[in-house]
All heavy atoms as a GROMACS GRO file, in nm:
protein
  601
    1MET      N    1  -1.063  -1.206  -0.176
    1MET     CA    2  -0.983  -1.190  -0.056
    1MET      C    3  -0.916  -1.053  -0.058
    1MET      O    4  -0.871  -1.007  -0.162
    1MET     CB    5  -0.878  -1.301  -0.050
    1MET     CG    6  -0.790  -1.294   0.069
    1MET     SD    7  -0.691  -1.442   0.086
    1MET     CE    8  -0.671  -1.443   0.259
    2LYS      N    9  -0.911  -0.989   0.057
    2LYS     CA   10  -0.848  -0.857   0.070
    2LYS      C   11  -0.711  -0.871   0.136
    2LYS      O   12  -0.692  -0.956   0.223
    2LYS     CB   13  -0.935  -0.764   0.156
    2LYS     CG   14  -1.069  -0.732   0.095
    2LYS     CD   15  -1.054  -0.623  -0.006
    2LYS     CE   16  -1.192  -0.578  -0.054
    2LYS     NZ   17  -1.183  -0.460  -0.134
    3TYR      N   18  -0.618  -0.788   0.093
    3TYR     CA   19  -0.482  -0.791   0.146
    3TYR      C   20  -0.445  -0.653   0.201
    3TYR      O   21  -0.479  -0.551   0.141
    3TYR     CB   22  -0.382  -0.827   0.036
    3TYR     CG   23  -0.405  -0.961  -0.026
    3TYR    CD1   24  -0.475  -0.973  -0.145
    3TYR    CD2   25  -0.356  -1.077   0.034
    3TYR    CE1   26  -0.497  -1.097  -0.203
    3TYR    CE2   27  -0.377  -1.201  -0.023
    3TYR     CZ   28  -0.449  -1.211  -0.141
    3TYR     OH   29  -0.469  -1.334  -0.198
    4THR      N   30  -0.372  -0.652   0.312
    4THR     CA   31  -0.318  -0.525   0.363
    4THR      C   32  -0.205  -0.483   0.271
    4THR      O   33  -0.159  -0.561   0.187
    4THR     CB   34  -0.265  -0.540   0.507
    4THR    OG1   35  -0.154  -0.630   0.505
    4THR    CG2   36  -0.373  -0.588   0.602
    5LEU      N   37  -0.157  -0.361   0.290
    5LEU     CA   38  -0.043  -0.315   0.210
    5LEU      C   39   0.077  -0.405   0.234
    5LEU      O   40   0.146  -0.445   0.139
    5LEU     CB   41  -0.010  -0.169   0.246
    5LEU     CG   42  -0.119  -0.067   0.215
    5LEU    CD1   43  -0.079   0.070   0.269
    5LEU    CD2   44  -0.146  -0.060   0.067
    6GLU      N   45   0.102  -0.439   0.359
    6GLU     CA   46   0.216  -0.524   0.391
    6GLU      C   47   0.201  -0.662   0.328
    6GLU      O   48   0.295  -0.715   0.268
    6GLU     CB   49   0.232  -0.538   0.542
    6GLU     CG   50   0.350  -0.624   0.582
    6GLU     CD   51   0.368  -0.638   0.732
    6GLU    OE1   52   0.278  -0.597   0.808
    6GLU    OE2   53   0.473  -0.691   0.772
    7GLN      N   54   0.083  -0.723   0.341
    7GLN     CA   55   0.061  -0.855   0.282
    7GLN      C   56   0.080  -0.851   0.130
    7GLN      O   57   0.140  -0.942   0.073
    7GLN     CB   58  -0.080  -0.904   0.315
    7GLN     CG   59  -0.100  -0.942   0.459
    7GLN     CD   60  -0.246  -0.969   0.492
    7GLN    OE1   61  -0.337  -0.911   0.432
    7GLN    NE2   62  -0.270  -1.056   0.589
    8SER      N   63   0.032  -0.746   0.067
    8SER     CA   64   0.047  -0.733  -0.079
    8SER      C   65   0.194  -0.724  -0.118
    8SER      O   66   0.238  -0.790  -0.213
    8SER     CB   67  -0.026  -0.607  -0.128
    8SER     OG   68  -0.162  -0.613  -0.098
    9ARG      N   69   0.268  -0.645  -0.042
    9ARG     CA   70   0.411  -0.629  -0.072
    9ARG      C   71   0.485  -0.760  -0.052
    9ARG      O   72   0.562  -0.803  -0.137
    9ARG     CB   73   0.472  -0.520   0.018
    9ARG     CG   74   0.622  -0.505   0.003
    9ARG     CD   75   0.681  -0.409   0.102
    9ARG     NE   76   0.652  -0.435   0.241
    9ARG     CZ   77   0.711  -0.530   0.314
    9ARG    NH1   78   0.802  -0.609   0.262
    9ARG    NH2   79   0.679  -0.545   0.442
   10VAL      N   80   0.461  -0.828   0.060
   10VAL     CA   81   0.528  -0.954   0.090
   10VAL      C   82   0.492  -1.059  -0.015
   10VAL      O   83   0.578  -1.135  -0.061
   10VAL     CB   84   0.493  -1.002   0.233
   10VAL    CG1   85   0.540  -1.144   0.258
   10VAL    CG2   86   0.553  -0.907   0.336
   11LEU      N   87   0.365  -1.063  -0.055
   11LEU     CA   88   0.321  -1.157  -0.158
   11LEU      C   89   0.399  -1.139  -0.287
   11LEU      O   90   0.427  -1.236  -0.358
   11LEU     CB   91   0.172  -1.134  -0.185
   11LEU     CG   92   0.086  -1.256  -0.182
   11LEU    CD1   93  -0.038  -1.230  -0.098
   11LEU    CD2   94   0.047  -1.292  -0.321
   12SER      N   95   0.435  -1.015  -0.317
   12SER     CA   96   0.508  -0.988  -0.441
   12SER      C   97   0.658  -1.011  -0.427
   12SER      O   98   0.732  -1.001  -0.525
   12SER     CB   99   0.482  -0.844  -0.487
   12SER     OG  100   0.546  -0.753  -0.401
   13GLY      N  101   0.704  -1.037  -0.304
   13GLY     CA  102   0.846  -1.065  -0.282
   13GLY      C  103   0.934  -0.943  -0.273
   13GLY      O  104   1.056  -0.952  -0.290
   14LEU      N  105   0.874  -0.827  -0.246
   14LEU     CA  106   0.951  -0.702  -0.236
   14LEU      C  107   0.977  -0.665  -0.091
   14LEU      O  108   0.892  -0.688  -0.004
   14LEU     CB  109   0.875  -0.588  -0.303
   14LEU     CG  110   0.856  -0.597  -0.454
   14LEU    CD1  111   0.759  -0.491  -0.502
   14LEU    CD2  112   0.989  -0.583  -0.525
   15THR      N  113   1.092  -0.606  -0.066
   15THR     CA  114   1.122  -0.552   0.067
   15THR      C  115   1.063  -0.412   0.076
   15THR      O  116   1.025  -0.352  -0.027
   15THR     CB  117   1.274  -0.543   0.092
   15THR    OG1  118   1.330  -0.448   0.001
   15THR    CG2  119   1.341  -0.679   0.075
   16GLN      N  120   1.057  -0.358   0.197
   16GLN     CA  121   1.009  -0.220   0.213
   16GLN      C  122   1.099  -0.124   0.139
   16GLN      O  123   1.050  -0.029   0.077
   16GLN     CB  124   1.003  -0.183   0.362
   16GLN     CG  125   0.891  -0.251   0.435
   16GLN     CD  126   0.888  -0.217   0.582
   16GLN    OE1  127   0.991  -0.195   0.644
   16GLN    NE2  128   0.768  -0.214   0.640
   17ARG      N  129   1.228  -0.148   0.142
   17ARG     CA  130   1.323  -0.061   0.072
   17ARG      C  131   1.299  -0.064  -0.079
   17ARG      O  132   1.296   0.041  -0.144
   17ARG     CB  133   1.466  -0.105   0.102
   17ARG     CG  134   1.570  -0.017   0.035
   17ARG     CD  135   1.707  -0.049   0.084
   17ARG     NE  136   1.712   0.000   0.223
   17ARG     CZ  137   1.813  -0.016   0.305
   17ARG    NH1  138   1.918  -0.082   0.266
   17ARG    NH2  139   1.809   0.032   0.426
   18GLU      N  140   1.279  -0.183  -0.135
   18GLU     CA  141   1.253  -0.195  -0.279
   18GLU      C  142   1.122  -0.127  -0.318
   18GLU      O  143   1.115  -0.057  -0.420
   18GLU     CB  144   1.249  -0.343  -0.320
   18GLU     CG  145   1.382  -0.412  -0.312
   18GLU     CD  146   1.373  -0.563  -0.324
   18GLU    OE1  147   1.268  -0.621  -0.286
   18GLU    OE2  148   1.471  -0.624  -0.372
   19MET      N  149   1.018  -0.146  -0.235
   19MET     CA  150   0.890  -0.084  -0.264
   19MET      C  151   0.900   0.068  -0.257
   19MET      O  152   0.846   0.137  -0.342
   19MET     CB  153   0.782  -0.135  -0.168
   19MET     CG  154   0.646  -0.077  -0.196
   19MET     SD  155   0.586  -0.101  -0.364
   19MET     CE  156   0.536  -0.270  -0.353
   20ALA      N  157   0.970   0.118  -0.157
   20ALA     CA  158   0.988   0.263  -0.146
   20ALA      C  159   1.056   0.317  -0.271
   20ALA      O  160   1.015   0.421  -0.325
   20ALA     CB  161   1.070   0.297  -0.022
   21LYS      N  162   1.157   0.248  -0.318
   21LYS     CA  163   1.228   0.292  -0.439
   21LYS      C  164   1.133   0.289  -0.560
   21LYS      O  165   1.129   0.383  -0.639
   21LYS     CB  166   1.348   0.202  -0.465
   21LYS     CG  167   1.432   0.244  -0.582
   21LYS     CD  168   1.554   0.157  -0.599
   21LYS     CE  169   1.634   0.202  -0.720
   21LYS     NZ  170   1.747   0.114  -0.747
   22ASN      N  171   1.054   0.182  -0.572
   22ASN     CA  172   0.958   0.172  -0.682
   22ASN      C  173   0.851   0.281  -0.676
   22ASN      O  174   0.802   0.327  -0.780
   22ASN     CB  175   0.888   0.035  -0.681
   22ASN     CG  176   0.980  -0.079  -0.717
   22ASN    OD1  177   1.091  -0.058  -0.766
   22ASN    ND2  178   0.935  -0.200  -0.692
   23MET      N  179   0.816   0.321  -0.554
   23MET     CA  180   0.713   0.423  -0.535
   23MET      C  181   0.772   0.564  -0.537
   23MET      O  182   0.699   0.662  -0.522
   23MET     CB  183   0.640   0.400  -0.401
   23MET     CG  184   0.561   0.270  -0.395
   23MET     SD  185   0.422   0.265  -0.508
   23MET     CE  186   0.319   0.391  -0.438
   24ARG      N  187   0.904   0.574  -0.552
   24ARG     CA  188   0.974   0.703  -0.559
   24ARG      C  189   0.955   0.786  -0.432
   24ARG      O  190   0.917   0.903  -0.436
   24ARG     CB  191   0.930   0.782  -0.681
   24ARG     CG  192   0.958   0.712  -0.811
   24ARG     CD  193   0.914   0.794  -0.931
   24ARG     NE  194   0.912   0.710  -1.049
   24ARG     CZ  195   0.804   0.685  -1.121
   24ARG    NH1  196   0.690   0.741  -1.088
   24ARG    NH2  197   0.811   0.607  -1.226
   25MET      N  198   0.978   0.719  -0.317
   25MET     CA  199   0.970   0.787  -0.188
   25MET      C  200   1.072   0.726  -0.095
   25MET      O  201   1.129   0.622  -0.125
   25MET     CB  202   0.828   0.775  -0.129
   25MET     CG  203   0.783   0.634  -0.101
   25MET     SD  204   0.615   0.619  -0.033
   25MET     CE  205   0.513   0.676  -0.166
   26SER      N  206   1.096   0.792   0.017
   26SER     CA  207   1.192   0.739   0.113
   26SER      C  208   1.132   0.615   0.180
   26SER      O  209   1.010   0.596   0.184
   26SER     CB  210   1.225   0.844   0.219
   26SER     OG  211   1.117   0.860   0.308
   27GLU      N  212   1.221   0.532   0.234
   27GLU     CA  213   1.176   0.412   0.303
   27GLU      C  214   1.092   0.451   0.425
   27GLU      O  215   0.989   0.388   0.453
   27GLU     CB  216   1.296   0.328   0.345
   27GLU     CG  217   1.261   0.195   0.406
   27GLU     CD  218   1.382   0.112   0.438
   27GLU    OE1  219   1.496   0.151   0.405
   27GLU    OE2  220   1.363   0.005   0.499
   28LYS      N  221   1.133   0.554   0.495
   28LYS     CA  222   1.060   0.601   0.613
   28LYS      C  223   0.917   0.641   0.576
   28LYS      O  224   0.821   0.607   0.646
   28LYS     CB  225   1.134   0.718   0.676
   28LYS     CG  226   1.071   0.770   0.802
   28LYS     CD  227   1.152   0.883   0.861
   28LYS     CE  228   1.086   0.939   0.985
   28LYS     NZ  229   1.160   1.048   1.046
   29THR      N  230   0.902   0.714   0.467
   29THR     CA  231   0.770   0.756   0.422
   29THR      C  232   0.686   0.636   0.383
   29THR      O  233   0.569   0.625   0.421
   29THR     CB  234   0.781   0.854   0.303
   29THR    OG1  235   0.853   0.970   0.346
   29THR    CG2  236   0.644   0.895   0.252
   30TYR      N  237   0.746   0.542   0.310
   30TYR     CA  238   0.670   0.423   0.269
   30TYR      C  239   0.620   0.346   0.391
   30TYR      O  240   0.505   0.301   0.394
   30TYR     CB  241   0.753   0.330   0.179
   30TYR     CG  242   0.677   0.203   0.154
   30TYR    CD1  243   0.569   0.202   0.068
   30TYR    CD2  244   0.706   0.087   0.226
   30TYR    CE1  245   0.492   0.088   0.051
   30TYR    CE2  246   0.630  -0.027   0.211
   30TYR     CZ  247   0.523  -0.026   0.123
   30TYR     OH  248   0.446  -0.138   0.108
   31ILE      N  249   0.704   0.332   0.492
   31ILE     CA  250   0.665   0.259   0.613
   31ILE      C  251   0.545   0.325   0.679
   31ILE      O  252   0.456   0.257   0.731
   31ILE     CB  253   0.785   0.246   0.709
   31ILE    CG1  254   0.888   0.150   0.649
   31ILE    CG2  255   0.740   0.199   0.848
   31ILE    CD1  256   1.022   0.146   0.722
   32GLN      N  257   0.536   0.457   0.673
   32GLN     CA  258   0.419   0.527   0.728
   32GLN      C  259   0.292   0.487   0.655
   32GLN      O  260   0.186   0.474   0.716
   32GLN     CB  261   0.440   0.677   0.724
   32GLN     CG  262   0.545   0.725   0.821
   32GLN     CD  263   0.571   0.875   0.810
   32GLN    OE1  264   0.543   0.937   0.707
   32GLN    NE2  265   0.623   0.933   0.915
   33TYR      N  266   0.300   0.470   0.523
   33TYR     CA  267   0.184   0.423   0.447
   33TYR      C  268   0.148   0.281   0.488
   33TYR      O  269   0.032   0.249   0.508
   33TYR     CB  270   0.212   0.427   0.296
   33TYR     CG  271   0.210   0.566   0.238
   33TYR    CD1  272   0.327   0.630   0.201
   33TYR    CD2  273   0.090   0.634   0.218
   33TYR    CE1  274   0.326   0.757   0.147
   33TYR    CE2  275   0.087   0.761   0.165
   33TYR     CZ  276   0.206   0.822   0.129
   33TYR     OH  277   0.203   0.948   0.074
   34GLU      N  278   0.248   0.196   0.500
   34GLU     CA  279   0.224   0.055   0.531
   34GLU      C  280   0.164   0.039   0.671
   34GLU      O  281   0.089  -0.055   0.696
   34GLU     CB  282   0.354  -0.024   0.519
   34GLU     CG  283   0.330  -0.173   0.506
   34GLU     CD  284   0.454  -0.249   0.465
   34GLU    OE1  285   0.485  -0.251   0.343
   34GLU    OE2  286   0.518  -0.307   0.554
   35LYS      N  287   0.197   0.131   0.762
   35LYS     CA  288   0.141   0.126   0.898
   35LYS      C  289   0.011   0.206   0.907
   35LYS      O  290  -0.043   0.224   1.015
   35LYS     CB  291   0.243   0.180   0.998
   35LYS     CG  292   0.361   0.087   1.016
   35LYS     CD  293   0.455   0.138   1.121
   35LYS     CE  294   0.568   0.038   1.140
   35LYS     NZ  295   0.658   0.077   1.248
   36TYR      N  296  -0.039   0.254   0.793
   36TYR     CA  297  -0.163   0.330   0.783
   36TYR      C  298  -0.159   0.460   0.862
   36TYR      O  299  -0.261   0.506   0.913
   36TYR     CB  300  -0.284   0.244   0.824
   36TYR     CG  301  -0.304   0.127   0.729
   36TYR    CD1  302  -0.266  -0.001   0.764
   36TYR    CD2  303  -0.361   0.148   0.603
   36TYR    CE1  304  -0.284  -0.108   0.677
   36TYR    CE2  305  -0.378   0.043   0.515
   36TYR     CZ  306  -0.340  -0.086   0.553
   36TYR     OH  307  -0.357  -0.190   0.465
   37ARG      N  308  -0.043   0.520   0.870
   37ARG     CA  309  -0.031   0.653   0.930
   37ARG      C  310  -0.051   0.761   0.824
   37ARG      O  311  -0.072   0.877   0.856
   37ARG     CB  312   0.105   0.669   0.997
   37ARG     CG  313   0.117   0.579   1.118
   37ARG     CD  314   0.241   0.606   1.197
   37ARG     NE  315   0.248   0.513   1.309
   37ARG     CZ  316   0.358   0.449   1.344
   37ARG    NH1  317   0.471   0.469   1.278
   37ARG    NH2  318   0.356   0.366   1.445
   38ARG      N  319  -0.039   0.721   0.699
   38ARG     CA  320  -0.068   0.805   0.582
   38ARG      C  321  -0.156   0.726   0.488
   38ARG      O  322  -0.158   0.604   0.492
   38ARG     CB  323   0.061   0.841   0.506
   38ARG     CG  324   0.150   0.936   0.575
   38ARG     CD  325   0.267   0.968   0.484
   38ARG     NE  326   0.350   1.072   0.542
   38ARG     CZ  327   0.421   1.156   0.472
   38ARG    NH1  328   0.423   1.150   0.342
   38ARG    NH2  329   0.494   1.247   0.532
   39VAL      N  330  -0.225   0.796   0.399
   39VAL     CA  331  -0.313   0.731   0.301
   39VAL      C  332  -0.266   0.766   0.161
   39VAL      O  333  -0.241   0.884   0.131
   39VAL     CB  334  -0.460   0.775   0.322
   39VAL    CG1  335  -0.550   0.711   0.219
   39VAL    CG2  336  -0.507   0.742   0.462
   40PHE      N  337  -0.253   0.665   0.076
   40PHE     CA  338  -0.213   0.688  -0.063
   40PHE      C  339  -0.316   0.772  -0.137
   40PHE      O  340  -0.437   0.754  -0.117
   40PHE     CB  341  -0.203   0.555  -0.140
   40PHE     CG  342  -0.078   0.476  -0.113
   40PHE    CD1  343  -0.086   0.343  -0.077
   40PHE    CD2  344   0.047   0.532  -0.128
   40PHE    CE1  345   0.028   0.268  -0.057
   40PHE    CE2  346   0.162   0.458  -0.108
   40PHE     CZ  347   0.152   0.325  -0.072
   41ARG      N  348  -0.270   0.861  -0.222
   41ARG     CA  349  -0.359   0.925  -0.319
   41ARG      C  350  -0.396   0.817  -0.421
   41ARG      O  351  -0.333   0.712  -0.428
   41ARG     CB  352  -0.287   1.039  -0.391
   41ARG     CG  353  -0.253   1.158  -0.304
   41ARG     CD  354  -0.196   1.272  -0.388
   41ARG     NE  355  -0.116   1.228  -0.500
   41ARG     CZ  356   0.016   1.247  -0.514
   41ARG    NH1  357   0.084   1.310  -0.421
   41ARG    NH2  358   0.080   1.204  -0.621
   42MET      N  359  -0.496   0.840  -0.500
   42MET     CA  360  -0.542   0.741  -0.597
   42MET      C  361  -0.430   0.699  -0.693
   42MET      O  362  -0.413   0.581  -0.720
   42MET     CB  363  -0.662   0.793  -0.677
   42MET     CG  364  -0.788   0.805  -0.595
   42MET     SD  365  -0.847   0.646  -0.532
   42MET     CE  366  -0.904   0.571  -0.683
   43ASP      N  367  -0.354   0.795  -0.744
   43ASP     CA  368  -0.249   0.761  -0.839
   43ASP      C  369  -0.140   0.678  -0.772
   43ASP      O  370  -0.085   0.585  -0.833
   43ASP     CB  371  -0.190   0.886  -0.905
   43ASP     CG  372  -0.127   0.984  -0.807
   43ASP    OD1  373  -0.181   1.000  -0.695
   43ASP    OD2  374  -0.025   1.045  -0.841
   44GLN      N  375  -0.110   0.707  -0.645
   44GLN     CA  376  -0.011   0.629  -0.573
   44GLN      C  377  -0.064   0.487  -0.546
   44GLN      O  378   0.010   0.390  -0.557
   44GLN     CB  379   0.024   0.695  -0.439
   44GLN     CG  380   0.098   0.825  -0.452
   44GLN     CD  381   0.111   0.894  -0.318
   44GLN    OE1  382   0.015   0.900  -0.240
   44GLN    NE2  383   0.230   0.946  -0.290
   45GLY      N  384  -0.190   0.476  -0.511
   45GLY     CA  385  -0.251   0.345  -0.488
   45GLY      C  386  -0.248   0.260  -0.613
   45GLY      O  387  -0.220   0.140  -0.609
   46TYR      N  388  -0.275   0.323  -0.728
   46TYR     CA  389  -0.272   0.251  -0.855
   46TYR      C  390  -0.130   0.203  -0.885
   46TYR      O  391  -0.110   0.088  -0.925
   46TYR     CB  392  -0.322   0.343  -0.967
   46TYR     CG  393  -0.324   0.278  -1.102
   46TYR    CD1  394  -0.422   0.183  -1.133
   46TYR    CD2  395  -0.229   0.308  -1.198
   46TYR    CE1  396  -0.423   0.122  -1.257
   46TYR    CE2  397  -0.229   0.247  -1.322
   46TYR     CZ  398  -0.327   0.154  -1.351
   46TYR     OH  399  -0.328   0.093  -1.473
   47ARG      N  400  -0.031   0.289  -0.860
   47ARG     CA  401   0.109   0.251  -0.882
   47ARG      C  402   0.149   0.136  -0.788
   47ARG      O  403   0.217   0.044  -0.827
   47ARG     CB  404   0.202   0.371  -0.863
   47ARG     CG  405   0.345   0.338  -0.903
   47ARG     CD  406   0.444   0.452  -0.888
   47ARG     NE  407   0.391   0.582  -0.923
   47ARG     CZ  408   0.410   0.692  -0.852
   47ARG    NH1  409   0.482   0.690  -0.743
   47ARG    NH2  410   0.361   0.806  -0.890
   48PHE      N  411   0.102   0.145  -0.663
   48PHE     CA  412   0.130   0.039  -0.566
   48PHE      C  413   0.074  -0.094  -0.617
   48PHE      O  414   0.143  -0.196  -0.617
   48PHE     CB  415   0.069   0.074  -0.429
   48PHE     CG  416   0.090  -0.034  -0.327
   48PHE    CD1  417   0.207  -0.039  -0.252
   48PHE    CD2  418  -0.006  -0.131  -0.305
   48PHE    CE1  419   0.228  -0.139  -0.158
   48PHE    CE2  420   0.012  -0.230  -0.211
   48PHE     CZ  421   0.130  -0.235  -0.138
   49ALA      N  422  -0.052  -0.094  -0.660
   49ALA     CA  423  -0.116  -0.217  -0.709
   49ALA      C  424  -0.040  -0.274  -0.828
   49ALA      O  425  -0.024  -0.396  -0.839
   49ALA     CB  426  -0.261  -0.189  -0.746
   50GLN      N  427   0.008  -0.189  -0.917
   50GLN     CA  428   0.086  -0.237  -1.031
   50GLN      C  429   0.217  -0.300  -0.985
   50GLN      O  430   0.258  -0.403  -1.039
   50GLN     CB  431   0.117  -0.122  -1.126
   50GLN     CG  432  -0.002  -0.076  -1.206
   50GLN     CD  433   0.036   0.036  -1.302
   50GLN    OE1  434   0.109   0.128  -1.265
   50GLN    NE2  435  -0.015   0.027  -1.423
   51ASN      N  436   0.283  -0.240  -0.887
   51ASN     CA  437   0.411  -0.291  -0.838
   51ASN      C  438   0.397  -0.427  -0.771
   51ASN      O  439   0.486  -0.511  -0.782
   51ASN     CB  440   0.475  -0.192  -0.740
   51ASN     CG  441   0.550  -0.082  -0.810
   51ASN    OD1  442   0.650  -0.107  -0.875
   51ASN    ND2  443   0.502   0.039  -0.795
   52VAL      N  444   0.288  -0.448  -0.699
   52VAL     CA  445   0.271  -0.575  -0.627
   52VAL      C  446   0.194  -0.677  -0.708
   52VAL      O  447   0.183  -0.793  -0.668
   52VAL     CB  448   0.203  -0.553  -0.489
   52VAL    CG1  449   0.291  -0.471  -0.398
   52VAL    CG2  450   0.066  -0.493  -0.503
   53ASN      N  451   0.140  -0.635  -0.822
   53ASN     CA  452   0.065  -0.724  -0.911
   53ASN      C  453  -0.054  -0.789  -0.838
   53ASN      O  454  -0.079  -0.909  -0.851
   53ASN     CB  455   0.157  -0.830  -0.971
   53ASN     CG  456   0.099  -0.890  -1.097
   53ASN    OD1  457   0.021  -0.827  -1.167
   53ASN    ND2  458   0.137  -1.013  -1.127
   54VAL      N  459  -0.124  -0.706  -0.761
   54VAL     CA  460  -0.246  -0.747  -0.693
   54VAL      C  461  -0.355  -0.651  -0.741
   54VAL      O  462  -0.330  -0.531  -0.751
   54VAL     CB  463  -0.230  -0.737  -0.538
   54VAL    CG1  464  -0.362  -0.763  -0.467
   54VAL    CG2  465  -0.123  -0.833  -0.489
   55PRO      N  466  -0.475  -0.703  -0.772
   55PRO     CA  467  -0.581  -0.613  -0.819
   55PRO      C  468  -0.608  -0.500  -0.719
   55PRO      O  469  -0.611  -0.522  -0.598
   55PRO     CB  470  -0.703  -0.705  -0.831
   55PRO     CG  471  -0.647  -0.842  -0.847
   55PRO     CD  472  -0.519  -0.843  -0.768
   56PHE      N  473  -0.627  -0.380  -0.772
   56PHE     CA  474  -0.649  -0.261  -0.692
   56PHE      C  475  -0.759  -0.282  -0.588
   56PHE      O  476  -0.744  -0.245  -0.472
   56PHE     CB  477  -0.685  -0.143  -0.784
   56PHE     CG  478  -0.700  -0.012  -0.714
   56PHE    CD1  479  -0.590   0.068  -0.689
   56PHE    CD2  480  -0.825   0.032  -0.674
   56PHE    CE1  481  -0.603   0.190  -0.625
   56PHE    CE2  482  -0.840   0.155  -0.610
   56PHE     CZ  483  -0.728   0.234  -0.586
   57ASP      N  484  -0.870  -0.344  -0.629
   57ASP     CA  485  -0.983  -0.361  -0.537
   57ASP      C  486  -0.964  -0.475  -0.438
   57ASP      O  487  -1.052  -0.501  -0.355
   57ASP     CB  488  -1.114  -0.377  -0.614
   57ASP     CG  489  -1.114  -0.495  -0.709
   57ASP    OD1  490  -1.007  -0.551  -0.736
   57ASP    OD2  491  -1.224  -0.530  -0.756
   58SER      N  492  -0.849  -0.543  -0.442
   58SER     CA  493  -0.818  -0.648  -0.345
   58SER      C  494  -0.723  -0.600  -0.236
   58SER      O  495  -0.679  -0.678  -0.152
   58SER     CB  496  -0.756  -0.769  -0.416
   58SER     OG  497  -0.850  -0.829  -0.502
   59ILE      N  498  -0.689  -0.472  -0.238
   59ILE     CA  499  -0.594  -0.416  -0.143
   59ILE      C  500  -0.668  -0.324  -0.046
   59ILE      O  501  -0.751  -0.242  -0.087
   59ILE     CB  502  -0.482  -0.337  -0.214
   59ILE    CG1  503  -0.406  -0.428  -0.310
   59ILE    CG2  504  -0.387  -0.273  -0.113
   59ILE    CD1  505  -0.309  -0.356  -0.401
   60ILE      N  506  -0.638  -0.338   0.083
   60ILE     CA  507  -0.696  -0.252   0.186
   60ILE      C  508  -0.607  -0.128   0.196
   60ILE      O  509  -0.495  -0.137   0.243
   60ILE     CB  510  -0.704  -0.324   0.321
   60ILE    CG1  511  -0.790  -0.450   0.308
   60ILE    CG2  512  -0.758  -0.230   0.429
   60ILE    CD1  513  -0.780  -0.543   0.428
   61PHE      N  514  -0.656  -0.016   0.148
   61PHE     CA  515  -0.578   0.108   0.148
   61PHE      C  516  -0.603   0.194   0.271
   61PHE      O  517  -0.529   0.287   0.297
   61PHE     CB  518  -0.606   0.190   0.022
   61PHE     CG  519  -0.543   0.132  -0.102
   61PHE    CD1  520  -0.617   0.058  -0.192
   61PHE    CD2  521  -0.408   0.149  -0.127
   61PHE    CE1  522  -0.559   0.004  -0.306
   61PHE    CE2  523  -0.348   0.096  -0.241
   61PHE     CZ  524  -0.424   0.024  -0.329
   62PHE      N  525  -0.712   0.168   0.346
   62PHE     CA  526  -0.745   0.245   0.464
   62PHE      C  527  -0.755   0.152   0.584
   62PHE      O  528  -0.804   0.042   0.573
   62PHE     CB  529  -0.880   0.317   0.450
   62PHE     CG  530  -0.893   0.400   0.327
   62PHE    CD1  531  -0.975   0.361   0.223
   62PHE    CD2  532  -0.822   0.518   0.314
   62PHE    CE1  533  -0.987   0.438   0.110
   62PHE    CE2  534  -0.834   0.597   0.202
   62PHE     CZ  535  -0.917   0.557   0.098
   63ALA      N  536  -0.714   0.200   0.699
   63ALA     CA  537  -0.724   0.121   0.822
   63ALA      C  538  -0.855   0.151   0.893
   63ALA      O  539  -0.912   0.259   0.878
   63ALA     CB  540  -0.607   0.152   0.913
   64GLY      N  541  -0.900   0.056   0.970
   64GLY     CA  542  -1.015   0.060   1.058
   64GLY      C  543  -1.113   0.174   1.047
   64GLY      O  544  -1.202   0.172   0.963
   65GLN      N  545  -1.100   0.275   1.134
   65GLN     CA  546  -1.198   0.383   1.142
   65GLN      C  547  -1.211   0.459   1.011
   65GLN      O  548  -1.320   0.494   0.971
   65GLN     CB  549  -1.161   0.480   1.252
   65GLN     CG  550  -1.184   0.426   1.391
   65GLN     CD  551  -1.146   0.530   1.495
   65GLN    OE1  552  -1.037   0.585   1.491
   65GLN    NE2  553  -1.237   0.555   1.587
   66LEU      N  554  -1.101   0.487   0.945
   66LEU     CA  555  -1.107   0.562   0.820
   66LEU      C  556  -1.182   0.482   0.714
   66LEU      O  557  -1.261   0.536   0.639
   66LEU     CB  558  -0.966   0.598   0.771
   66LEU     CG  559  -0.958   0.683   0.646
   66LEU    CD1  560  -1.034   0.814   0.666
   66LEU    CD2  561  -0.814   0.713   0.611
   67GLN      N  562  -1.160   0.351   0.711
   67GLN     CA  563  -1.229   0.266   0.614
   67GLN      C  564  -1.380   0.270   0.640
   67GLN      O  565  -1.459   0.280   0.546
   67GLN     CB  566  -1.176   0.123   0.623
   67GLN     CG  567  -1.223   0.037   0.509
   67GLN     CD  568  -1.151  -0.096   0.507
   67GLN    OE1  569  -1.090  -0.138   0.605
   67GLN    NE2  570  -1.157  -0.164   0.397
   68ASN      N  571  -1.423   0.264   0.766
   68ASN     CA  572  -1.564   0.272   0.799
   68ASN      C  573  -1.622   0.407   0.763
   68ASN      O  574  -1.733   0.417   0.715
   68ASN     CB  575  -1.585   0.244   0.948
   68ASN     CG  576  -1.555   0.100   0.985
   68ASN    OD1  577  -1.563   0.012   0.901
   68ASN    ND2  578  -1.520   0.078   1.110
   69PHE      N  579  -1.546   0.514   0.785
   69PHE     CA  580  -1.591   0.649   0.754
   69PHE      C  581  -1.612   0.667   0.603
   69PHE      O  582  -1.705   0.733   0.560
   69PHE     CB  583  -1.487   0.750   0.804
   69PHE     CG  584  -1.519   0.892   0.772
   69PHE    CD1  585  -1.618   0.961   0.841
   69PHE    CD2  586  -1.451   0.958   0.671
   69PHE    CE1  587  -1.648   1.092   0.811
   69PHE    CE2  588  -1.480   1.090   0.640
   69PHE     CZ  589  -1.579   1.157   0.711
   70CYS      N  590  -1.526   0.606   0.522
   70CYS     CA  591  -1.531   0.624   0.377
   70CYS      C  592  -1.633   0.533   0.311
   70CYS      O  593  -1.666   0.552   0.196
   70CYS     CB  594  -1.394   0.599   0.315
   70CYS     SG  595  -1.271   0.722   0.362
   71SER      N  596  -1.684   0.435   0.381
   71SER     CA  597  -1.779   0.339   0.322
   71SER      C  598  -1.919   0.396   0.316
   71SER      O  599  -1.960   0.478   0.390
   71SER     CB  600  -1.780   0.210   0.403
   71SER     OG  601  -1.655   0.149   0.394
   0.00000   0.00000   0.00000
């Protein structure tokens, strides 16, 4: 099963503010990632997966068109 960034965060019981702090970024910046307006670098994606305790390959890091382009 695949999870969006938001679903992964909620599953782990973290708020956007807590996740932003864990990711060492502002809450505003984190929200842009969660809304797929920005894309995590690989190291950030790995850190995100560790924070939410969801396997890296079970998280959807790209939205719609970008995901199709990268496949």
